[in-house]
MDAnalysis code that builds the backbone (N, CA, C; Angstrom):
import MDAnalysis as mda
import numpy as np

u = mda.Universe.empty(339, n_residues=113, atom_resindex=np.repeat(np.arange(113), 3), trajectory=True)
u.add_TopologyAttr("name", ["N", "CA", "C"] * 113)
u.add_TopologyAttr("resid", np.arange(1, 114))
u.add_TopologyAttr("resname", ["MET", "GLY", "LYS", "ARG", "PHE", "SER", "SER", "GLN", "PHE", "TRP", "VAL", "TYR", "ALA", "ILE", "GLY", "VAL", "GLY", "LEU", "VAL", "ILE", "LEU", "THR", "THR", "LEU", "VAL", "GLY", "GLU", "GLY", "ILE", "LYS", "LEU", "ILE", "ALA", "ALA", "VAL", "ASP", "PRO", "THR", "ASN", "MET", "ASP", "MET", "LEU", "TYR", "ILE", "LEU", "SER", "VAL", "VAL", "ILE", "SER", "ALA", "ILE", "TYR", "LEU", "GLY", "PHE", "GLY", "PRO", "SER", "ILE", "MET", "VAL", "THR", "PHE", "LEU", "SER", "VAL", "ASN", "ALA", "PHE", "ASP", "PHE", "PHE", "PHE", "ILE", "PRO", "PRO", "LEU", "TYR", "SER", "PHE", "SER", "VAL", "ALA", "ASN", "GLN", "GLN", "ASP", "ALA", "ILE", "ASN", "LEU", "LEU", "ILE", "LEU", "LEU", "VAL", "ILE", "CYS", "VAL", "VAL", "ILE", "SER", "LEU", "LEU", "SER", "THR", "ARG", "ILE", "ILE", "LEU", "VAL"])
u.atoms.positions = np.array([
    [14.660, -5.258, 11.507],
    [15.600, -5.196, 12.568],
    [15.418, -6.540, 13.384],
    [14.218, -7.010, 13.534],
    [14.054, -8.208, 14.275],
    [14.790, -9.411, 13.604],
    [14.514, -9.626, 12.253],
    [15.288, -10.674, 11.501],
    [16.747, -10.666, 11.697],
    [17.295, -9.401, 11.583],
    [18.918, -9.422, 11.677],
    [19.259, -9.890, 13.104],
    [18.479, -9.506, 14.137],
    [18.802, -9.913, 15.514],
    [18.678, -11.411, 15.593],
    [17.604, -11.984, 15.031],
    [17.489, -13.316, 15.111],
    [18.558, -14.147, 14.350],
    [18.971, -13.626, 13.336],
    [20.008, -14.474, 12.516],
    [21.384, -14.303, 13.335],
    [21.639, -13.137, 13.885],
    [22.814, -12.910, 14.656],
    [22.802, -13.895, 15.944],
    [21.790, -14.053, 16.490],
    [21.616, -14.918, 17.660],
    [22.007, -16.315, 17.195],
    [21.417, -16.850, 16.142],
    [21.714, -18.270, 15.680],
    [23.150, -18.469, 15.323],
    [23.909, -17.445, 14.786],
    [25.260, -17.485, 14.401],
    [26.043, -17.709, 15.791],
    [25.810, -16.799, 16.828],
    [26.453, -16.961, 18.007],
    [26.150, -18.292, 18.836],
    [24.860, -18.777, 18.633],
    [24.455, -20.002, 19.123],
    [25.242, -21.266, 18.631],
    [25.460, -21.070, 17.283],
    [26.171, -22.052, 16.606],
    [27.655, -22.138, 17.090],
    [28.267, -20.901, 17.345],
    [29.658, -20.751, 17.958],
    [29.680, -21.455, 19.216],
    [28.668, -21.217, 20.083],
    [28.666, -21.893, 21.542],
    [28.485, -23.408, 21.333],
    [27.774, -23.809, 20.366],
    [27.617, -25.307, 20.023],
    [28.989, -25.874, 19.615],
    [29.590, -25.127, 18.792],
    [30.968, -25.617, 18.236],
    [31.820, -25.751, 19.497],
    [31.944, -24.891, 20.373],
    [32.775, -25.052, 21.629],
    [32.459, -26.297, 22.274],
    [31.149, -26.460, 22.578],
    [30.590, -27.708, 23.323],
    [30.988, -28.864, 22.606],
    [30.911, -28.921, 21.252],
    [31.246, -30.067, 20.469],
    [32.726, -30.385, 20.528],
    [33.511, -29.430, 20.494],
    [34.993, -29.421, 20.581],
    [35.390, -30.030, 21.958],
    [34.686, -29.481, 23.005],
    [35.013, -30.065, 24.195],
    [34.610, -31.532, 24.447],
    [33.514, -31.889, 23.918],
    [33.047, -33.277, 24.042],
    [33.919, -34.259, 23.250],
    [34.486, -33.707, 21.984],
    [35.385, -34.550, 21.312],
    [36.816, -34.556, 22.016],
    [37.234, -33.583, 22.697],
    [38.387, -33.607, 23.482],
    [38.300, -34.535, 24.636],
    [37.151, -34.577, 25.381],
    [37.032, -35.306, 26.354],
    [37.000, -36.815, 25.952],
    [36.480, -37.100, 24.784],
    [36.372, -38.415, 24.169],
    [37.801, -38.894, 23.909],
    [38.491, -38.150, 23.377],
    [40.051, -38.393, 23.062],
    [40.798, -38.727, 24.270],
    [40.591, -37.851, 25.217],
    [41.207, -37.937, 26.419],
    [40.980, -39.323, 27.089],
    [39.823, -39.781, 26.948],
    [39.346, -41.179, 27.611],
    [39.847, -42.313, 26.809],
    [39.821, -42.164, 25.432],
    [40.274, -43.366, 24.672],
    [41.694, -43.454, 24.391],
    [42.304, -42.300, 23.978],
    [43.773, -42.360, 23.693],
    [44.662, -41.920, 24.841],
    [45.926, -42.281, 24.542],
    [46.949, -41.889, 25.614],
    [47.525, -40.483, 25.065],
    [46.741, -39.524, 25.143],
    [47.195, -38.256, 24.557],
    [47.275, -37.282, 25.796],
    [48.249, -36.555, 25.836],
    [48.409, -35.534, 26.801],
    [47.275, -34.488, 26.812],
    [46.438, -34.320, 27.649],
    [45.239, -33.451, 27.645],
    [45.558, -32.063, 27.270],
    [46.831, -31.635, 27.682],
    [47.130, -30.236, 27.337],
    [47.372, -30.069, 25.837],
    [47.419, -31.111, 24.958],
    [47.510, -30.995, 23.540],
    [46.203, -30.762, 22.877],
    [45.083, -30.719, 23.596],
    [43.822, -30.563, 22.974],
    [43.510, -29.243, 22.574],
    [44.404, -28.294, 22.867],
    [44.353, -26.847, 22.395],
    [44.167, -26.888, 20.862],
    [44.851, -27.898, 20.215],
    [44.652, -27.773, 18.807],
    [43.252, -27.888, 18.210],
    [42.503, -28.727, 18.914],
    [41.096, -28.770, 18.611],
    [40.388, -27.492, 18.727],
    [40.753, -26.751, 19.633],
    [40.042, -25.472, 19.939],
    [40.507, -24.464, 18.846],
    [41.788, -24.538, 18.369],
    [42.253, -23.653, 17.306],
    [41.387, -24.108, 16.003],
    [41.262, -25.260, 15.764],
    [40.455, -25.772, 14.629],
    [38.966, -25.185, 14.744],
    [38.372, -25.209, 15.942],
    [37.095, -24.581, 15.964],
    [36.984, -22.987, 15.862],
    [38.087, -22.380, 16.164],
    [38.187, -20.997, 15.972],
    [38.321, -20.687, 14.362],
    [39.070, -21.509, 13.671],
    [39.248, -21.383, 12.225],
    [37.891, -21.635, 11.566],
    [37.202, -22.544, 11.924],
    [35.836, -23.086, 11.328],
    [34.897, -21.833, 11.652],
    [34.808, -21.350, 12.872],
    [33.916, -20.262, 13.268],
    [34.382, -19.039, 12.399],
    [35.611, -18.667, 12.240],
    [35.927, -17.525, 11.533],
    [35.483, -17.538, 10.068],
    [35.742, -18.752, 9.491],
    [35.284, -18.934, 8.095],
    [33.860, -18.958, 7.806],
    [33.025, -19.654, 8.577],
    [31.748, -19.758, 8.432],
    [30.809, -18.857, 9.165],
    [31.172, -18.398, 10.241],
    [30.294, -17.507, 11.180],
    [30.707, -16.060, 11.100],
    [31.953, -15.705, 10.883],
    [32.401, -14.434, 10.766],
    [33.184, -13.886, 11.949],
    [33.710, -12.775, 12.125],
    [34.645, -12.318, 13.006],
    [34.129, -12.255, 14.540],
    [32.963, -11.603, 14.720],
    [32.282, -11.455, 15.993],
    [32.186, -12.886, 16.652],
    [31.449, -13.864, 15.999],
    [31.326, -15.136, 16.596],
    [32.676, -15.788, 16.818],
    [33.570, -15.688, 15.932],
    [34.934, -16.399, 16.102],
    [35.723, -15.781, 17.296],
    [35.555, -14.479, 17.592],
    [36.126, -13.933, 18.877],
    [35.384, -14.472, 20.085],
    [34.167, -14.667, 20.021],
    [33.464, -15.259, 21.136],
    [33.868, -16.689, 21.301],
    [34.074, -17.471, 20.187],
    [34.503, -18.832, 20.193],
    [35.935, -18.874, 20.787],
    [36.739, -17.876, 20.624],
    [38.100, -17.786, 21.005],
    [38.054, -17.804, 22.613],
    [37.236, -16.736, 23.213],
    [37.266, -16.626, 24.588],
    [36.663, -17.940, 25.210],
    [35.580, -18.393, 24.771],
    [34.917, -19.643, 25.081],
    [35.945, -20.867, 25.133],
    [36.717, -20.921, 24.119],
    [37.553, -22.016, 23.941],
    [38.742, -21.986, 24.911],
    [39.262, -20.871, 24.980],
    [40.397, -20.606, 26.113],
    [39.751, -20.990, 27.447],
    [38.584, -20.483, 27.908],
    [38.010, -20.883, 29.204],
    [37.710, -22.432, 29.244],
    [37.186, -22.909, 28.206],
    [36.815, -24.443, 28.197],
    [38.152, -25.275, 28.289],
    [39.151, -24.772, 27.564],
    [40.400, -25.546, 27.667],
    [41.005, -25.584, 29.053],
    [40.875, -24.400, 29.641],
    [41.391, -24.333, 31.094],
    [40.631, -25.028, 31.996],
    [39.384, -25.069, 31.866],
    [38.478, -25.714, 32.833],
    [38.539, -27.174, 32.629],
    [38.584, -27.723, 31.393],
    [38.515, -29.138, 31.277],
    [39.846, -29.874, 31.086],
    [40.870, -29.223, 30.740],
    [42.152, -29.875, 30.264],
    [43.356, -29.513, 31.015],
    [43.292, -28.310, 31.759],
    [44.542, -27.838, 32.504],
    [44.338, -28.181, 33.923],
    [45.279, -28.837, 34.505],
    [45.220, -29.043, 36.041],
    [45.369, -27.788, 36.807],
    [44.656, -27.702, 37.900],
    [43.637, -28.496, 38.438],
    [42.427, -28.572, 37.624],
    [41.863, -29.825, 37.259],
    [40.750, -29.979, 36.328],
    [39.383, -29.384, 37.011],
    [38.503, -28.957, 36.190],
    [37.280, -28.447, 36.621],
    [37.378, -27.260, 37.443],
    [38.365, -26.400, 37.160],
    [38.660, -25.228, 37.961],
    [39.234, -24.206, 37.015],
    [39.062, -23.021, 37.156],
    [39.568, -21.961, 36.322],
    [40.950, -21.493, 36.897],
    [41.462, -22.088, 37.878],
    [42.816, -21.689, 38.533],
    [43.841, -22.543, 37.626],
    [45.005, -22.130, 37.541],
    [46.141, -22.690, 36.877],
    [47.308, -23.075, 37.860],
    [47.603, -24.282, 37.696],
    [48.604, -24.780, 38.810],
    [50.022, -24.417, 38.541],
    [50.411, -24.121, 37.332],
    [51.820, -23.649, 37.126],
    [51.869, -22.489, 36.125],
    [52.983, -21.853, 36.039],
    [53.179, -20.686, 35.333],
    [53.226, -21.010, 33.793],
    [53.742, -22.279, 33.431],
    [53.786, -22.684, 32.132],
    [52.375, -22.763, 31.476],
    [51.351, -23.305, 32.219],
    [50.076, -23.438, 31.725],
    [49.455, -22.026, 31.554],
    [49.809, -21.130, 32.488],
    [49.157, -19.756, 32.241],
    [49.648, -19.050, 31.004],
    [51.007, -19.436, 30.669],
    [51.717, -18.829, 29.560],
    [50.922, -19.452, 28.199],
    [50.677, -20.835, 28.281],
    [50.211, -21.518, 27.284],
    [48.721, -20.920, 26.843],
    [47.967, -20.715, 27.943],
    [46.657, -20.222, 27.752],
    [46.640, -18.801, 27.172],
    [47.580, -17.981, 27.489],
    [47.755, -16.694, 26.899],
    [48.161, -16.771, 25.511],
    [49.132, -17.655, 25.211],
    [49.468, -17.769, 23.749],
    [48.444, -18.282, 22.963],
    [47.559, -19.287, 23.564],
    [46.417, -19.794, 22.773],
    [45.344, -18.684, 22.521],
    [45.098, -17.822, 23.464],
    [44.287, -16.626, 23.248],
    [44.776, -15.778, 22.136],
    [46.062, -15.417, 22.223],
    [46.593, -14.479, 21.134],
    [46.520, -15.204, 19.703],
    [46.965, -16.509, 19.631],
    [46.912, -17.181, 18.333],
    [45.483, -17.193, 17.806],
    [44.520, -17.505, 18.642],
    [43.182, -17.602, 18.199],
    [42.582, -16.261, 17.766],
    [42.875, -15.190, 18.416],
    [42.558, -13.772, 18.003],
    [43.098, -13.535, 16.528],
    [44.433, -13.849, 16.470],
    [44.966, -13.552, 15.202],
    [44.488, -14.454, 14.085],
    [44.183, -15.655, 14.385],
    [43.560, -16.552, 13.334],
    [42.110, -16.109, 12.986],
    [41.427, -15.721, 13.982],
    [40.140, -15.055, 13.746],
    [40.171, -13.911, 12.689],
    [41.082, -12.977, 13.047],
    [41.252, -11.770, 12.089],
    [41.766, -12.164, 10.789],
    [42.681, -13.102, 10.592],
    [43.250, -13.366, 9.351],
    [42.249, -14.210, 8.485],
    [41.656, -15.283, 9.096],
    [40.664, -16.003, 8.425],
    [39.407, -15.258, 7.890],
    [39.051, -14.161, 8.765],
    [38.018, -13.397, 8.256],
    [38.356, -12.496, 7.133],
    [39.546, -12.046, 7.136],
    [40.065, -11.213, 6.034],
    [40.193, -12.102, 4.672],
    [40.639, -13.328, 4.797],
    [40.807, -14.107, 3.530],
    [39.429, -14.346, 2.994],
    [38.513, -14.537, 3.848],
    [37.108, -14.801, 3.311],
    [36.440, -13.524, 2.590],
    [36.899, -12.431, 3.041],
    [36.255, -11.138, 2.582],
    [36.882, -10.729, 1.244],
    [38.130, -11.194, 0.916],
    [38.794, -10.833, -0.211],
    [38.184, -11.485, -1.327],
])
């Protein structure tokens, strides 16, 4: 029982690390390139796909919720706040959440087949 808990802990820890890495890459891109910061959601979708393929469904759902919150906090105005300035950004966050959950489910099914 202890070994299973330990291995599950590391899988979830890797998922958290993936979200942190994605956020750092997005911040770097935001500083270097003239990219609209709200387009960084594609990086988070990629991290969800990677987590679904390599870590499994549970960790990918955790990565989904952490990614949506990190995207909101670091890239949606007002920055460094969980509030949303306009209705369009709120809709984008909701769509990102739905897309990432669906991707997690489908990617996990592909691997299991």
